[in-house]
N, C-alpha and C positions, 0 to 999 in steps of 0.2 A: 512429618504428615503434615499438610496445611489443610485448613478448612475453606469451603467453598461456599460463597455466598447463596443463598436459598431464599427467595421470598416466600413468604407465607402469608396466604390470604385467608383470614379468618371468617370470611363471609364472601358472598358471590362479590366480584368487583361491582362497585355501585355506578360504574360509568366506564366507557372505553378508555379513558386517559389512565386510569388505574389498572386496567389491564395491559396497556402498550409499557406502562413502566414496569409493571410485575414481569413481562416477558423480557423486557431489556437487561433488569437486573439478572434473571436467570441466566439468560445468553452470556451476560457479562463474566458472570461466574464460571461457565462453562468453557468460556473461551480463554480465560485466564487459566484455569487449570489446563487445557490443552498447549499453551504457550509455557506454562511451567515445566511440563513434561518434555516439550522439545528442546528448551532452554537446557534442562537437564542434560541432554546427548551432547552437549558442547562444554558440560561442567560449569554453566555460567547461571545466573538467574534470569527471570525475565525483566528486571529493570536495567541489569546490564548489558542484556540483548538491545534492550530499546537505546541505552547510552550509546552503544556501538553504531545503531543507527544513525544516530545524531551526528557521527563523526563522519567527513567525507576524506577518501582516500587522499593523502598529499596537501591536505589543508588543515592547519591548525585550529583548534576551538578553545576560546577561553573556558575555564572552568567554570566562572561564574555564568557564562551563557548556556553551558550545559544544565547547570542547575535551573536556569529559568526555563529552558526547553524541558526537561523533566518535571518540572513544577515542584522541585524540592529545595530543601536548605543548602547551603553551602556546606554544611558538615556532612549531611546525608551524601552530598556528592563526591565529597571527599571519600568516604567509605565506599562507595560504589567504584571510583576510580583506584583506589588501592587494590582492590580486589582484581581489578582487569590488568593493571600494572604486574601485579603478582603472578598472573597467568601469561604475562607477557604479550599481552593483546594491545596495550597502549603505551607511551612514553611520556612523562611530563618533560616540559621545556620551558625555560624562562627566555622570554623575548629580549632583546637587545636595547629596544625602546622603551619597555616598561619591567624593570627588576622585580616589581611587586606581583606583576600577573602571572599566571601559569597557564601555560597552553598545552593542549593535548593533541598527540597524533598518532594515529594507527600504526602500529608496527604492521610489517609484513603478514605475520600471523593473525593480528587483528583485523587486516583488511580480507584475509581469507576466510575467518570465523564471520565476520561480518556479513559477508555474501552468501555464505552458507547457511547459517543460522536463521536469517530471514525467510529464504526459500524454503528452509525444512518447516516454520513456524507457518507459513502460508500453504505447505502441502497437505491436501486433503483436510482442510477445515471443516469438520462436520457441519457446522452452522451454514456454510456456502455450499456445501457438495450437494444438497438436495435441490439447488436453485439452479433455474436456466442461466445463462450469460444475461440476457435480457433483464430477468429479476434480479440479478445481483446489481446490475446499472443501476434499476428503479431503487431498490433497498439504499443503494451507497448515496442515490440522490435525496432520498427521504432521511436518512440519517444526518446526512450532512445540514440539511435545512431544519432538522431538528435541534443539532448542536448549536448552528448560528442563532437561534431563535432562545435557546436556553442560555447561551453565554450573553446574548444581548441583553435579556431581561435579569440576568444575574449578575451582570457586570463584572462578568469572569473574562480573561483573556482570549483573544480571538486565535491565537496560536500558539502551540507549546513546542 
């Protein structure tokens, strides 16, 4: 069983920014829990599902690039890929032009799971179920703007 992050506000929020951050943290915890449940239906973890989403059918991807996109260490991505390979969802290959590099390719089963798991994760997300399409578009724009501002101020990467 995993723990979900819950924001504890010990007093009334002093400002709007604190209320926004508290709500985002709570929502993030709930969405992560939702994704854990959906990924488990395919016998994978959310990070493995995320890794599958970064692999394009028919196009190899270097493991180092996947590590960058997942914002994790090479050793961590190796463990993630080990599990995906054991499940028959990806295969490693060594390109002829660089024998030290390792590329990843989706297997046919990996392509099927990649397609289905993301569709299932987005199925009936409680966070968006109560919003109109217009509200969802507005929220997406606001969150993208907040993310750009955060990454710009914190000198974080613009894309994962």
